[in-house]
C-alpha positions in Angstrom: 39.1 91.1 -29.5 37.1 88.5 -31.5 38.2 84.9 -31.3 37.6 83.0 -34.5 36.7 79.3 -34.4 38.3 77.0 -36.9 35.9 74.1 -37.6 38.6 72.2 -39.5 40.8 71.9 -36.4 41.2 68.2 -35.6 41.1 68.8 -31.8 38.2 71.2 -31.8 36.7 69.8 -28.6 40.0 70.2 -26.7 41.6 73.3 -25.2 45.0 74.0 -26.9 46.4 75.2 -23.6 45.5 72.2 -21.3 44.0 69.6 -23.7 40.9 69.5 -21.5 37.3 69.6 -22.9 36.7 73.2 -24.0 32.9 72.7 -24.0 32.6 74.6 -27.3 29.0 74.8 -28.5 30.1 75.3 -32.2 32.3 72.2 -32.1 29.2 70.3 -31.0 27.2 71.6 -33.9 25.3 74.3 -31.9 24.9 78.0 -32.9 27.8 80.1 -31.7 25.5 82.3 -29.6 24.8 79.3 -27.4 28.4 78.9 -26.4 29.6 79.7 -22.9 32.3 82.0 -24.2 29.9 84.6 -25.7 30.6 87.9 -24.0 33.5 86.5 -22.0 36.6 88.8 -22.1 39.9 86.8 -22.1 42.3 87.3 -19.2 45.1 89.6 -20.2 47.7 86.8 -20.6 45.4 84.0 -21.7 46.2 84.3 -25.4 49.7 85.6 -25.2 51.2 82.2 -24.0 49.6 80.2 -26.9 51.7 78.8 -29.7 50.8 79.8 -33.3 49.3 76.4 -34.0 46.6 77.1 -31.4 45.1 79.9 -33.5 41.4 79.4 -34.2 41.1 76.8 -31.4 38.8 77.4 -28.4 40.2 77.6 -24.9 38.3 76.1 -22.0 36.7 78.5 -19.4 39.5 78.0 -16.9 42.3 78.8 -19.4 40.5 81.7 -21.0 39.9 83.3 -17.7 43.2 81.9 -16.2 41.3 80.3 -13.3 43.2 77.6 -11.4 42.0 74.2 -12.5 41.2 71.5 -10.0 43.6 68.6 -10.0 42.6 66.2 -12.7 44.4 63.2 -11.2 42.2 60.4 -9.8 
C-alpha cells in the first residue's frame, strides 16, 4: 500500500488520528525519501479507523504503527 501525501491539506503537520505532530518531512519541505515513514508498513488497523477527510494526510509514527502514546498531559 502506498500512502499519498496531500500538500494542500491545511493540517499537513498534524496527524489526522491524534492531532499530534506527524513529523512529516514532505510537509517541512524536505524530499519524501528523507521522511521517517519510508519503508514503514502501517499496522493492520491503522488506516481502517480513519475518516474519509483524513485521506492524503500523514499519520504520526505512533498512530501508523498503533503504538501506545505517552500521556500528553503536563
